[in-house]
N, C-alpha and C positions, 0 to 999 in steps of 0.2 A: 504494499500499499505506501502511495507517496505520501512524503510527509510535507504537509501543505505549509506549516509554520512551526518555527521553535520560539521556545520562550527565552532562550539567552540572547545576547547580542544587544546593540543600543536601544532597539525598539522595544526590549522586555519590560523596562521599568526598573526600580530600585532594587527589588530583591535578587539574589543570585539566582534563584530557582523559584518555580511558582508553588512549590509545597514548602518554602522557608515559613510561610505565615502558619501552616497547619503542625509544622514541627514546632514552634513557639506556642501554639495552643497546648500541646502537649506537656511544656514547661510549664505554661501558668496554671494549667489544671491537672496535675496528676491525677492518674487513676488510684482509685481506692483500695485497689488490691496491691499497689506497689508505690513505695515512697524513694525510688531509686532514680537519682537524676539522670539526665540522657549523658552525663560524661561517666556514668557507672558509680558514682560516691551515693552513699545514703544521706537523704536529707528529709526532715519531717515536712508533712504536706504544707505547713503555713509558712515555710520556708520560700516556697514557689512562688508567692506572691511578691517577692523582690527579684523575680526571673528577669525584670526589665532593665535591672543594673548591668546584667552579662549578656543582653540580647545582641544579636548582631546587628552591627551598623546598617545594614541593607535593609534590614528588618524595620528598625527604627526611621529609618529614611521612606520605607514603605509607608509606615503609619503618619508621618508626618504629611506625604504627598496626599494620602486619603482624608485625612482629617481637614487638609486645607481647601480640597477640592469640592468634598461631598457638601454641596449647598443644596437647598431646597431648590432654588433655580436648576442646579444641575440635574437634580433627580428628574424635575417635570420634564426638562429636555429629553431627558433617556427614555422617558415612558411616553413620550411623542413621537420619539424616533423608533423604538422597537415594539412597543404595545399595540400597534396594528397588527402585529406579528405576521408580516411580510415579508421578513428577511430570507427564509428559505422554507421549503416544504419538504419533510421527510418523516419517516417513522421512526420510533423510539431505537430499536437496533441501528438505524441507519445514523441516527444522531450520536449515538455509542461508537461506531466507527468514525464517524467526521470527529468526533472528539479525540479518538486514538491517532489522529494524523497531528495531535497537539504533543509535541515531543521538547523533550528538557535536556539538550545537549551539555548544559553545565552541570548537571547532577551526576555526580561520579559514584553516589552510593546506592542506586537502582536503575535496573533496567527494565522494570515492569509497565507494560503498558498501561494506558487509561483504562482501558475496559479489565484489566486484571485489578486494578486497584477498585472499580467499582464492585468487582465480584468479591473481593476480600471481604467489603462492607455487608453485602448482602448475603453471602454464605455464613457468615458469623450471626447473622440475624435468624437465619434459617436454621442453622446447628440448635438454637435455642427455643425454637418451637413457637416463634410469632407468626400472627395471621398472615396470609399472602399478600395483602396490600402494604403490609410493613417491609416484606422481604423486597418488594419492587421498589418501594421507597428507598430502601438503602443502595439499591443497583442504580437507580437514576439521580439520587440526590444532586451529584455534582454536575449534572449533563448543562447545566446553564455555564460554566465554563467556556462552552463553544464563543461565549463574547471574544475570547482572547483571539479567537479565529477571525472573528471580524475586523480586528484591528484594535480593539478596546484595550486602553492600558491595565496593568495588574492591578492599581489601585481602584480600578471600576470594575473589576471581576471577583476578587476575592478579598478578604479582611473582615473582621468584626461587622456587624452592621448594626444600625441604631436609627431612632427616628430622628429625622429632620423637620424643621418647622416650628421647634420648639427649643427649650433650653437645653443643652448638650449635659449628660450626665457626667460627674467626676467619677463615675464608676465604670466608664469606657477607658479601654486601655489607651495610653498616653493621650488623656483628656487635655493633656497643657498644650497640644498641638492646635487644639480648636480656636486658640487666639489670632491665629493664622487665616481662619476660616470667616470670610465678609459677615455670613449670618450672625456672627458672634457680634459684629457693630450694630445690629439692627434690634433695637429694644424691643419691638413687636414679636419678636423668635427668639428672645431669649428669658421668656416667663416659663413656669414649668409648663402650662398648658399651650402657649404661643397660640398657633391658628388653631388649635383641637379645644373642644369642650371637654371637660372632666368626664371619665367614663366613657368617651365616645366609642371605645372599642378599636383594636388595632388594626380591623379592617379598613377604617377611617385615616388611619395614618400613613404618612410617605415614609419610608425607610430608606436609608443609603441604597443606591442603586449598586448592584452586582448581580453574581449567579445565581444567587437563593431567589432574589424578586424575579428575575427573567423567567426563571425555571417554573416557580409558582404560577405566573401568569399562562403559560404556555401550557401547563397540564392542568389547570383550575376546574374545566368542566369535566374531569375524567376519575378524580380520585376523591376517597372520602376527606372530611375535615381534619381528622387526624394527621394523615399524609401529608396534607398541604401545611398543616402547621408545621412538621417537621420540616419540610422542605423550605418554606419561605423565613422560619426563626432560626434554622440549627447555628448560624454564626450570629444570633444578637446574644452575644453571652453577656452583655449588660443586662438583660432580661432575664434570659433563664437561670444565670449563674450567681450574677450579683443583686438580682432583687429591683432593678433601676426601674421606672416608668410605670410603676402600678397606679398610679392615678389616672392613666389613660386605658386602662383595660377593663374589660367586663368579667364577670364569673365564666362567661364561656371561654373567655381567653386564658383565664386561670385554668379551667380544666384541660383545655387544650395543652398548656405547657407542661403539664405532668406526661406527654407523649414526646414532646419536644427534649424532656430530660431523659427519658426512657431511651431516646434515640442517641443521644449525645455520646456515650461511650463507645457505641458501635463507629460513630464517625472519627473519634479521637484514637481509639486503641486497637483497630482491627487491622492494622496494616502490618504486614510482616513480610520476610523474605520468601514466604512459602508461595510458589505459584500456583493459582487456581488451572485448572484444566477447561480453558476456555471452550475448545471443541467438543468434550464431552458435555459441559455443563448448557450448551447453547440451546439444546431443545427444549430443555427446562424453562428457560427464560424467555424464550421465544413464546412459549405456551402462556407463561406468566403476563407477559406483555400484552398478548393478544386478548386475554381475559379483561384487561381494563382499558386498553387504547385501541382506536381507530389503526386501520393500515398506515394512515398517514396523519400528520400534524401540521398546523402553521406555528412556525417559530418567527 
């Protein structure tokens, strides 16, 4: 399969490679089963809250760009650009193969394909006996990263997500970089509610733009609410891990976030060097995809 784009090189963005952000999450939120640091040393879980002191400079620069540029106006512009869902027309498996053309020439630590990474997540969910829609969500949850193949910069594809149009929470990682965001200078956007009513519900809230929101909008007609919440909010760590923005949420949002938290360990900790057998697993996943999705979708 031809490789249509690499995430290394001058156009890639501030991080050395696309998975750097996810690796930083594993340091920030270690699994309950292990308190071993990425360098192999033993650390207490609370010590990981200071991970930013040792974070790679490229990841720090990524957050600086993300927090500077993710304004309400930018998010609305990207929604106008992409949410007519007219960029491509393809099926779910075809979208996975399209994502597979995204390669990371700068990452020496893994040669697993994007599809293999997706299957690691879904297979871990399947082994634990979760419902079929949950397994499917694990398979597709990162498909929105095809935004990189449309030429979007890293900071507009991955990264922690958060509400825009209201005050930025200090529970968002590297929140100090929001001082460079033009919305920080607009008093109307720097109250706790901003442009929103208290308790309006997260469906009414604009989140920072990236792969989560894009995929959520593409698959919204086809999946149950619990799956959609996992997709839209799995990078919204300020809410589902830090408890921020509760004043905007409804009781239904809080119920759905229990599913987001159930999904989170599979997202963070399922990656390994063991390769899934894509060829043998493909018939199972094609059947699962067909159970929920039509042959082609608008993207």
